[in-house]
Every structure is written in structure tokens, then in C-alpha cells.
C-alpha positions in Angstrom: -18.7 -3.9 20.1 -15.5 -5.6 19.0 -15.3 -9.0 17.1 -14.4 -11.4 18.9 -14.2 -14.9 17.5 -12.5 -16.6 15.0 -14.1 -17.1 11.9 -13.0 -19.7 9.8 -14.1 -22.7 7.4 -17.9 -21.3 4.8 -18.8 -19.1 7.9 -15.7 -17.6 7.2 -15.0 -18.0 3.5 -18.8 -16.3 2.9 -18.0 -13.4 5.8 -14.4 -12.7 3.5 -16.6 -12.5 -0.3 -19.1 -10.4 1.5 -16.0 -7.5 3.2 -14.0 -7.6 -0.5 -16.9 -6.1 -1.4 -18.4 -3.5 0.5 -16.4 -0.4 -1.0 -15.5 3.1 1.1 -14.5 1.2 4.5 -18.6 2.7 4.8 -19.4 0.7 8.2 -18.9 -2.6 9.3 -16.2 -5.3 9.0 -15.0 -2.7 6.7 -14.3 -0.6 9.3 -12.7 -3.8 11.5 -11.2 -4.8 8.4 -7.6 -3.4 6.9 -6.7 -4.1 3.8 -3.6 -4.9 2.2 -2.1 -5.9 -1.2 0.8 -8.1 -1.1 3.4 -7.8 -4.6 3.7 -12.3 -5.0 2.2 -15.5 -4.3 2.6 -16.3 -0.5 5.0 -19.9 -0.7 5.5 -20.0 3.3 4.9 -17.9 6.2 7.1 -20.1 8.1 10.1 -17.9 9.6 13.2 -20.1 9.0 12.1 -21.6 5.6 11.1 -17.6 3.9 13.1 -15.0 2.3 10.2 -12.7 0.4 9.6 -9.3 1.1 6.1 -9.6 0.7 6.0 -12.7 3.1 7.8 -10.6 5.5 4.1 -8.2 5.5 2.1 -11.1 6.8 5.5 -12.8 9.3 5.9 -9.6 11.1 2.1 -9.4 11.8 2.0 -13.0 13.0 5.0 -12.7 15.3 7.2 -10.7 17.6 11.2 -11.1 18.6 13.3 -9.8 21.4 13.5 -6.6 19.4 10.7 -5.4 17.1 10.4 -2.0 14.7 8.7 1.2 15.4 6.3 2.6 13.0 8.6 5.1 11.8 11.6 1.7 11.5 13.5 2.9 15.0 14.5 -0.1 16.9 12.3 -1.4 19.9 12.0 -3.5 22.7 9.7 -6.9 21.8 9.9 -9.9 23.5 12.9 -8.7 25.7 12.8 -5.8 28.3 16.4 -5.1 29.4 19.8 -6.8 28.0 23.2 -6.7 28.8 26.5 -6.9 26.7 29.6 -8.1 28.3 33.2 -5.9 27.6 34.2 -7.6 24.6 30.8 -7.7 22.4 30.0 -10.7 22.4 27.7 -12.0 25.1 24.0 -10.7 25.3 22.6 -11.8 27.8 18.4 -10.9 27.8 15.6 -10.3 29.9 12.1 -11.5 28.9 9.0 -10.4 28.7 6.3 -12.9 30.6 4.1 -13.4 27.7 2.3 -16.6 26.0 1.6 -18.2 23.2 -1.8 -17.4 21.3 -3.1 -20.9 23.2 -1.8 -19.9 26.0 1.1 -21.9 26.4 4.1 -19.6 28.2 6.8 -18.3 25.9 10.0 -18.7 27.2 14.2 -17.8 26.9 14.1 -22.0 26.4 11.2 -21.2 22.7 14.2 -18.5 21.5 17.1 -21.6 21.8 14.8 -24.0 19.4 13.9 -21.6 17.2 17.6 -20.3 16.7 18.9 -23.7 16.6 15.8 -25.6 14.4 17.2 -22.7 11.3 20.2 -24.3 11.7 19.0 -27.3 11.4 20.3 -29.1 7.9 16.9 -30.5 7.3 15.4 -27.5 7.1 17.5 -25.6 4.2 16.6 -22.6 5.4 17.7 -20.2 2.0 17.9 -17.2 5.2 20.5 -19.6 7.3 24.1 -17.5 7.2 22.5 -14.4 8.0 23.1 -15.7 11.5 26.3 -17.6 11.0 28.0 -14.7 13.5 26.1 -16.4 16.3 29.2 -18.5 18.0 29.2 -22.1 16.0 25.7 -21.1 13.7 27.4 -22.5 10.7 29.2 -25.6 11.6 25.3 -26.0 13.2 23.5 -25.6 10.1 26.7 -28.0 7.8 26.3 -30.1 10.5 29.8 -31.1 12.3 28.3 -30.0 15.3 25.2 -30.9 17.7 23.0 -28.2 18.3 23.2 -28.3 21.9 26.9 -26.4 21.2 25.2 -23.3 19.7 26.2 -20.4 21.0 22.4 -19.7 22.9 22.0 -21.3 26.3 18.3 -20.9 28.4 19.7 -19.4 31.8 16.0 -19.6 33.0 12.6 -19.2 31.6 12.8 -15.7 30.5 17.0 -15.5 30.4 17.9 -15.5 27.6 22.3 -15.3 26.7 23.7 -15.4 22.8 27.3 -15.5 22.2 28.5 -14.3 18.9 31.5 -14.6 16.6 32.7 -11.2 16.3 31.5 -8.2 17.8 28.1 -7.5 16.1 27.1 -2.8 16.8 24.5 -4.1 14.4 22.8 -6.7 16.4 19.8 -5.2 18.2 19.1 -4.5 14.4 19.1 -8.0 13.2 17.0 -9.6 16.4 13.8 -7.7 14.6 14.5 -9.8 11.8 12.2 -13.0 11.4 15.0 -15.4 11.1 15.0 -14.4 15.5 11.6 -14.8 16.0 11.0 -17.1 18.1 8.8 -20.7 16.9 6.7 -22.6 18.9 8.3 -26.1 19.8 5.1 -27.8 21.1 2.8 -26.6 17.8 6.1 -27.8 15.4 6.6 -30.7 17.1 2.8 -31.2 16.5 1.8 -31.0 13.3 5.7 -31.1 12.1 5.4 -28.5 8.2 1.8 -28.1 8.8 2.5 -25.8 11.4 1.9 -23.0 10.0 -2.0 -23.6 8.4 -4.4 -22.1 10.0 -6.0 -24.7 11.7 -2.7 -25.6 13.6 -0.9 -21.9 13.3 0.4 -20.1 17.4 1.7 -17.1 17.5 3.4 -14.9 19.6 2.7 -11.4 17.7 -0.8 -9.5 17.3 -2.2 -11.7 14.2 -3.0 -14.5 14.2 -3.8 -16.3 10.8 -7.5 -18.2 10.5 -7.4 -18.7 6.7 -5.1 -18.9 3.7 -6.6 -19.7 0.3 -4.4 -19.2 -2.7 -5.1 -17.4 -5.7 -7.6 -15.7 -3.3 -6.2 -13.7 0.0 -4.3 -14.9 3.4 -6.4 -13.4 6.8 -5.2 -12.7 9.9 -7.5 -11.8 12.9 -6.4 -10.2 16.2 -4.2 -12.7 18.3 -5.9 -10.9 22.1 -3.1 -13.1 24.0 -0.3 -10.5 22.3 0.7 -8.6 25.5 0.1 -4.9 24.0 -3.5 -6.4 22.1 -5.6 -3.3 23.6 -2.9 -0.8 21.6 -4.5 -2.5 18.4 -6.9 -1.2 15.8 -7.6 -3.3 13.2 -9.5 -6.5 14.7 -8.7 -8.1 11.5 -6.0 -7.7 8.2 -6.6 -9.4 4.6 -3.8 -9.5 2.3 -4.0 -10.1 -1.1 -1.7 -11.6 -3.6 -2.0 -8.9 -6.7 0.7 -9.1 -8.8 -1.0 -6.6 -12.1 -0.4 -2.9 -10.9 -3.8 -1.7 -12.9 -5.9 -4.4 -11.0 -4.8 -2.5 -7.4 -5.9 0.7 -8.8 -9.0 -0.8 -9.8 -9.8 -2.0 -6.3 -8.4 1.0 -5.2 -10.4 2.9 -6.8 -13.9 0.8 -5.7 -12.9 0.4 -2.7 -11.8 -2.5 -2.1 -8.1 -1.6 -1.0 -6.7 0.4 1.4 -3.0 -0.1 0.8 -0.6 -1.8 -1.2 3.4 -2.7 -1.7 4.1 -1.3 -5.0 2.7 0.7 -7.4 4.1 1.9 -11.6 6.7 4.0 -10.8 6.3 5.7 -14.3 2.3 6.5 -13.5 3.2 8.4 -10.7 2.0 11.9 -11.7 -1.2 10.1 -12.9 -2.1 8.6 -9.8 -0.8 11.3 -7.5 -4.3 13.1 -9.3 -6.6 10.5 -9.5 -5.9 9.4 -5.8 -4.1 12.1 -4.1 -2.1 11.8 -1.1 -2.2 7.5 -1.4 1.4 7.8 -3.7 3.8 7.6 -0.8 7.5 7.4 -1.5 11.4 7.5 0.8 14.6 7.1 0.0 14.7 2.9 0.4 17.5 0.8 1.2 17.2 -1.0 -1.4 19.5 -1.9 -4.4 18.2 -3.3 -7.6 21.1 -5.7 -8.8 21.2 -8.5 -11.8 23.3 -10.8 -11.1 25.6 -12.5 -13.9 26.0 -16.6 -13.0 29.8 -16.9 -12.6 29.6 -21.4 -12.6 28.3 -20.8 -16.2 30.2 -20.7 -19.5 30.7 -17.8 -20.6 29.4 -15.9 -17.7 32.8 -17.4 -15.6 35.4 -15.3 -17.9 35.4 -12.1 -16.2 35.2 -9.9 -19.6 32.2 -11.2 -20.1 30.2 -9.8 -17.2 32.3 -7.0 -17.4 31.3 -5.8 -20.8 27.5 -6.6 -19.7 27.3 -4.4 -16.6 28.9 -1.8 -18.6 26.6 -1.8 -22.1 23.2 -0.5 -20.2 22.3 2.5 -19.6 21.1 2.6 -16.1 20.7 7.1 -16.5 18.6 6.6 -19.0 16.4 4.1 -17.4 16.6 6.8 -14.1 15.4 9.0 -15.9 13.1 8.6 -18.5 11.7 5.3 -17.5 11.5 3.9 -13.8 9.6 5.6 -10.9 10.8 9.0 -10.1 13.4 9.4 -7.1 15.6 6.2 -7.8 19.3 6.5 -8.9 21.6 4.7 -10.9 23.8 2.9 -8.7 27.6 1.7 -9.4 28.0 0.0 -6.5 26.2 -2.6 -3.9 25.9 -0.9 -0.8 22.9 1.8 -0.9 23.2 5.6 0.5 22.0 6.3 3.7 23.6 2.7 5.5 24.9 3.5 8.9 28.3 2.0 10.1 29.9 2.8 6.3 30.9 6.1 7.2 33.6 5.7 3.9 34.3 6.6 0.7 32.0 4.2 -1.2 33.2 2.2 -3.9 32.1 2.2 -7.3 33.1 0.1 -10.5 36.3 1.8 -12.4 34.5 3.3 -15.6 31.0 4.5 -13.9 32.5 7.7 -15.0 33.1 7.2 -18.9 29.9 8.3 -20.7 27.7 5.7 -22.2 29.9 5.8 -25.6 33.2 4.3 -24.1 31.9 2.3 -22.4 30.1 -0.1 -25.4 33.5 0.3 -27.1 34.9 -0.7 -24.1 32.8 -3.2 -23.6 32.8 -4.6 -27.2 36.6 -4.7 -26.9 36.2 -7.2 -24.0 33.5 -9.8 -25.4 36.1 -9.9 -28.6 38.8 -10.7 -26.2 36.5 -13.0 -24.7 36.6 -15.2 -28.3 32.8 -14.0 -29.9 32.5 -12.0 -32.6 30.9 -12.0 -35.9 32.2 -15.9 -36.1 30.4 -17.1 -32.3 27.6 -15.1 -31.8 27.0 -14.1 -28.0 23.5 -14.8 -27.2 22.4 -15.5 -23.9 18.6 -15.1 -21.7 18.3 -12.2 -19.1 14.8 -13.5 -16.4 13.5 -10.1 -15.4 10.6 -10.0 -12.3 7.1 -9.8 -13.4 5.8 -6.6 -10.8 6.5 -3.5 -10.5 8.9 -1.5 -13.0 11.3 -4.2 -13.9 8.8 -5.4 -17.0 9.8 -1.7 -18.4 13.1 -1.8 -17.6 13.6 -5.2 -19.3 13.5 -3.9 -22.9 15.7 -1.4 -22.7 18.2 -3.7 -21.4 17.6 -5.8 -24.0 18.4 -3.3 -26.7 21.3 -1.4 -24.7 23.1 -5.0 -24.8 22.9 -5.0 -28.9 24.3 -2.2 -28.9 27.2 -3.8 -28.3 27.5 -5.3 -31.9 25.7 -7.4 -34.1 27.0 -10.4 -33.2 25.1 -9.7 -29.8 21.5 -11.2 -29.5 20.9 -10.8 -25.7 16.7 -12.3 -25.2 14.6 -11.6 -22.1 12.0 -13.7 -20.7 9.5 -11.8 -17.8 9.0 -14.7 -15.1 6.0 -14.9 -11.8 8.8 -13.1 -9.2 8.0 -16.2 -6.6 8.9 -18.1 -10.0 12.5 -16.2 -10.8 13.1 -16.1 -7.0 13.3 -19.4 -7.1 15.2 -20.6 -10.1 17.7 -17.8 -8.5 18.4 -19.5 -5.0 18.8 -22.6 -7.5 21.4 -21.1 -9.8 19.7 -22.4 -12.6 20.1 -18.6 -14.6 22.4 -17.0 -17.2 22.1 -13.1 -16.1 18.7 -12.2 -13.6 16.8 -9.1 -12.5 16.3 -9.2 -8.9 17.0 -6.5 -5.2 17.4 -6.9 -2.4 16.0 -4.5 1.0 18.2 -4.3 3.3 17.2 -6.7 6.5 19.6 -4.4 9.2 20.8 -1.4 9.1 24.5 -1.7 8.6 26.3 -3.0 5.3 27.4 -6.8 5.8 23.8 -7.1 4.8 24.4 -6.1 1.7 27.7 -7.9 1.5 26.9 -11.3 3.3 25.5 -12.6 0.0 28.7 -12.6 -2.6 30.2 -14.4 0.4 31.2 -18.6 -0.4 29.8 -19.9 2.4 26.0 -17.4 2.2 24.6 -20.9 0.2 21.2 -20.2 -1.9 20.9 -16.3 -1.6 24.5 -15.7 -3.4 22.7 -16.5 -6.2 25.2 -17.0 -9.0 27.9 -18.5 -6.5 30.1 -16.5 -6.1 33.3 -17.8 -4.8 36.7 -15.4 -4.1 38.3 -16.6 -0.7 40.2 -13.1 -0.6 37.0 -11.2 -0.6 35.9 -13.7 2.2 38.5 -12.9 4.2 38.1 -9.3 3.7 34.5 -9.9 5.6 35.8 -11.5 8.4 38.3 -9.0 8.6 35.6 -6.9 8.9 33.5 -7.8 10.7 36.6 -8.7 13.5 37.1 -5.1 14.1 36.2 -3.5 16.4 37.1 0.1 15.4 34.3 1.4 13.5 36.5 3.3 11.1 38.6 0.1 10.2 35.6 -1.9 9.8 34.2 0.7 7.1 37.3 0.5 5.7 37.7 -3.0 5.3 34.1 -3.4 3.7 34.7 -0.9 0.9 38.3 -2.6 0.4 35.5 -5.7 0.1 33.1 -4.2 -1.7 35.2 -2.6 -4.7 37.0 -6.3 -5.2 33.8 -7.7 -5.6 32.8 -5.3 -7.6 35.8 -5.8 -10.3 34.7 -9.4 -10.0 31.4 -8.3 -11.7 29.5 -10.9 -10.1 26.3 -9.4 -10.3 25.7 -5.6 -12.2 24.0 -2.9 -9.6 21.8 -0.8 -11.5 19.5 1.1 -9.1 18.6 2.6 -5.3 15.5 2.0 -4.5 13.1 4.7 -3.5 10.2 2.9 -1.2 6.2 3.4 -3.3 3.2 2.3 -1.6 0.0 3.0 -2.1 -1.4 3.7 1.3 -5.0 5.1 1.6 -4.7 8.5 3.1 -7.5 8.0 6.3 -5.0 6.4 8.2 -3.4 7.2 10.6 0.2 5.6 12.1 1.5 5.0 8.6 6.0 6.2 8.8 8.2 6.5 6.0 10.8 4.4 7.4 14.2 3.4 4.6 14.0 -0.6 5.7 10.2 0.3 4.3 9.0 -1.9 7.1 5.1 -1.2 8.6 3.0 -3.3 11.0 -0.5 -3.6 10.5 -0.4 -2.9 14.3 0.4 0.4 14.3 -1.8 1.3 12.0 -5.6 3.0 12.9 -8.2 4.3 11.0 -9.9 6.8 12.9 -13.7 4.7 12.6 -11.5 2.1 14.1 -10.2 3.7 17.0 -13.5 4.8 18.1 -14.4 0.9 18.3 -11.5 -0.6 19.5 -12.6 1.7 23.0 -15.8 0.6 23.0 -16.5 -2.6 25.3 
């Protein structure tokens, strides 16, 4: 049988409690429910207000954009049926499939127009608005200097959408898989305001719809029967658990209470392979862990101080002794394997020096900046509470304190959601963080240090020459020349040291080996709609 009803309130809560304790997917609701662990607490499910990878796991299950990712990460059509591009690469015209929202209202090109204007509305204050500044007039709209109608997006008719860009974008179809470009239901947003994403109000166009959300408990989505490919979706329900404790994750898996988790303690991979054969999955990822240094605060506005902090860190030791197997020390920002970047990758100028030489240089730079026995250099490093980060922090503290007796580095663990909020507010001195590619192009990393980027330029780095190079590269049609300009910009930024690249990551997921449809990909995108269990495939085929 199929589970077609939407459960809410006390009835749903009771059902969830029973399901969570079922164990081992022995039958019934356990077979119909996919149970996913996510690595931090959910703050929002509004595609225009989120900037968190763990929130994207849920948002991407509920909404579909013009394009979407297949299970293996390939960019494939979503709501778009076909498209054409003008000879100058600036005007993209999309023909849309005739689909409906989960309440039965037709989804039209006007919903995309509404959404792309909304994310640039200054009142929304989207953390991700700058990602879409290549749409014509997006930046002035976000700055409040033009009217929404002047944005380069228009509905030619109900099922034809035209998007005009500022510059050619070889990555544009990939960008259209990102949740910032998803349609949002104008009729629901205008009716319910900020509460439109709550279970009783939300309207979606993707395979799953939110039916339950209690912070500290879980979030639950159920299959959207009006999704245009609902018949191919195996699981009737997906439960998402906010799990930051790696040990708790392992206990839940051993108790048969979890099917997937999006992180694990990398140092325990060998043990996990022994205890949970086939569960630990890794693959090279478009992901750089980098630590931001707040250029807006003294003494970190001094490039000598920033360089000294970066030089002292022993990336090789961290990667070889502390972190997940497969990580690579990083001396540049853009990760290996990035498309449209076929050039010699920039690195910091001191990358080939041994660590003893780096420590001497770091001490000299701090002394030149005015620090010494009579002027202690004391600062705070905040780090995420999840993944490998708590293990890396004390190593970094020791590395910094090795520079000289008068260097006093303090470390502070922060809830991951809280840490990123502090980053966006530029409320830190030195801070841990990472970036996972939203799309496969170097601009997705390099734009983070553009002075116009806003909240995601955590340390508020500002260099007009760097900004000018990014704009020049974006206007360049020749992909080789474009890559060369990007490389020039990255090299300039690395010498300014507003960030210190630390390591390039591999994906880290725990996945029940009995699940089918899981495919490794460099963006670590795994939509629930592609996943099945043998029992679920049988159930889903019965009417």
C-alpha cells in the first residue's frame, strides 16, 4: 500500500516517535521513511534566506529550479524543458514544463520572475544575493537604486522565461541548480509573509513537502503527490535529524535509527569501516576549508600579521595525523578539479618553504608589526563544533604559540550555526569555515573576496584591483584568457592574506549500503528523490 495522507500535529508526532524507534528497517513505516542526519541546526528553509549546506539538503528536496542535479551531479533539466542562448551569450530563453505547486496552482514563468526579484530585495537582506549579481541590474536592485521591473528577468508568457546577464557565463546552467535560483510561490509568500515556510503554510514544487518541524526534534517531509515525477520517488517520507555529535550518530546507526548522515569523524574511518562495513563514503570534493582573518579589526588590518598567522600553521601535520584520510594541504583557494580553470594554480609565495623557515618568517613579520616581549600578541580563534574542526583547533593553537613566547592564541568552540552567524556579522578575529562549490567554476570561490559580496566576505576584504580583475575575467569570452585573469586575481588575494587556505576536502557521508541510487559527486549533492530501498521499490510499484 501507499501512504498518501499528510500527517500533522499530535498524530504525526506520535507516528514519528514510533518510527524513530523501529530499528533496522524491519518493515512498515521504516521501509517508507528515509532517515537523514544533518550536521547542524536548521535556521531557515527559505531559499532566499539560507546559506547553509545542511539546510540545502532539505530545501533541495522540496524545490526544483530551472535545472537540477542528477544523482551523479550531472546538470540536467528541472522545470526548464529547453533553452536557447543569444550569440553574445547574454540572453537565455527558457521554455518551461507545465507543472503545478503542491496546492495545485500552476507554476509559471512569473514565479521565477517574482523569486529572482525577491532575492535582490534589500528588505530580504539575502546572504546569497551577490551570487546572482551577473543577472543584469541585480546589484543596483539589491542596493535599492532601481525598481524591480528593471531586473534582467521577464516572463514572455506563462511558460517562457527570459534572463539577461551582465556578462557571458559558461557556468550559468550549473548556477541554475542552486537554491537561490529556485522559484518561490508568490501567492503563498504574499499571504503568509515570513511564515510561508512553516509546515501549515508551505507550498513547494519539488518531490517532498514539509509537514513537521520542531527544533531539537526533527524535520519531516512527505511526498508531494503533485510533483511531476512523483511516481519515480521511492520514499513516502523523509525525516531529518539535527545531529552534531558524531558519537550519537554512530549509536543511532547501530540501533537501526538512521540511514544517512552527512558527516563523520574522519579520524575514525578505519574503525567505522570495521564496525559499519560499507557505510563510510568519501570522494574528492570541490570544498576548501579556509580560515578567515578579520581585515576590519586591528591588528589584523596589517598584512604582516595576517601572513604570520597563515605561515605558522602546519597543514601537513593536520592532514597526515589529524584529519580525514584523503584531505590535501591547501596553499591556494580554488580547489583542484574545478572546471574552467585550466591554468597553473596560484599558491602563497612561501608554500615551498619548510616549517622552520616559515616560523622564523612569521616571528619576524610580527616583530615588524610591533609585537614582542613587551607587547604580547593575543587573539581568539573560533571554530565549528562539528566534523574534524574541534580536533584541528588545538593543533592550530599550538602552531601559533610556537612562533614566540609572546604569542598567545586562544581557541573557542562554537555551535556551527552560531559560528557562521558571527562570520556573516564580521564578529570575530580569526575564524574557521569552509566553502563547498555551488557550481563548477572558479568565480564561485573567488567572488567571496569581492568587496561587493557582502555578508559572505566574512573579513570584509577590499581590494579594488582584485575586484577589477574579477570583472575583467567575467567579461572575457575566451575561456583560457578568462582562467588566466582569475589566476592573477587569486594570486593577488593570496598575497594579501585575508584568508588562510587550510585543506581541500573529500566528501564524508555515512550511507546504509542497502540504499540504492546514491552516487558520489564532487559537490556532495544527494537528493532524497534519487534514493530507494529494495522494499520501498516494491511498495512504490503497488497501487
